[in-house]
C-alpha positions in Angstrom: 12.4 5.6 -57.2 15.3 7.2 -59.0 15.2 10.9 -59.4 16.4 12.9 -62.4 17.0 15.9 -60.1 17.5 16.3 -56.4 16.8 19.6 -54.7 16.7 20.9 -51.1 13.3 21.9 -49.8 12.6 24.5 -47.1 9.7 26.7 -45.9 10.5 30.3 -44.9 7.2 31.0 -43.2 5.6 32.2 -46.4 7.0 30.3 -49.3 8.0 26.7 -50.1 11.5 27.0 -51.7 13.6 24.5 -53.5 17.2 25.1 -54.2 19.8 23.4 -56.4 23.2 24.8 -57.1 22.0 26.1 -60.5 18.3 27.0 -59.8 15.8 28.1 -57.3 12.0 28.0 -57.3 9.3 29.1 -54.9 5.6 29.1 -54.3 3.1 29.8 -51.5 1.6 26.3 -52.0 3.2 23.1 -53.1 1.2 23.3 -56.4 2.6 26.8 -57.0 6.1 25.5 -56.2 5.8 22.7 -58.7 4.6 25.2 -61.4 7.5 27.5 -60.7 10.0 24.7 -60.8 8.5 23.4 -64.1 8.9 26.9 -65.6 12.5 27.2 -64.3 13.5 23.8 -65.7 12.0 24.8 -69.1 14.0 28.0 -69.1 17.2 26.3 -68.0 16.9 23.7 -70.9 18.8 20.8 -69.2 15.9 18.4 -70.0 14.3 18.0 -73.5 11.0 19.8 -74.1 7.9 17.7 -73.4 9.9 15.3 -71.2 8.9 14.0 -67.7 11.3 14.8 -64.9 11.3 13.1 -61.6 12.4 15.5 -58.8 13.3 14.5 -55.3 12.7 17.3 -52.8 14.6 16.6 -49.6 13.5 18.8 -46.7 16.4 20.6 -45.1 15.9 19.9 -41.4 18.8 22.2 -40.6 16.3 25.1 -41.0 14.5 23.8 -37.9 15.9 24.4 -34.4 17.4 21.2 -32.9 15.1 21.2 -29.9 11.9 21.2 -31.9 12.9 18.7 -34.6 11.3 15.8 -32.6 7.9 17.6 -33.1 8.5 18.6 -36.7 7.0 15.4 -38.2 4.8 17.4 -40.5 7.8 18.3 -42.6 8.7 15.8 -45.3 10.5 14.7 -48.3 8.6 14.3 -51.6 9.0 13.0 -55.1 7.3 14.9 -57.9 6.8 14.0 -61.6 6.9 17.2 -63.7 5.9 17.4 -67.3 8.0 20.0 -69.1 
């Protein structure tokens, strides 16, 4: 699947956070994260209003200590289709 936007995904212990060089969004749940990212993309105006944007969220495994990465299978990458 081709993404219109690729962002880095982390969890800081409280929030899911996505970062891109020109924006950042966060939410306590993945649903809240998607809503915040949708709002940020609307505000930024890089995509036409009422468009669908496919976002690839690649988890940044560098945020996990090396010794525990083998047990961190519950972290993941995800594709999300957002309607602006």
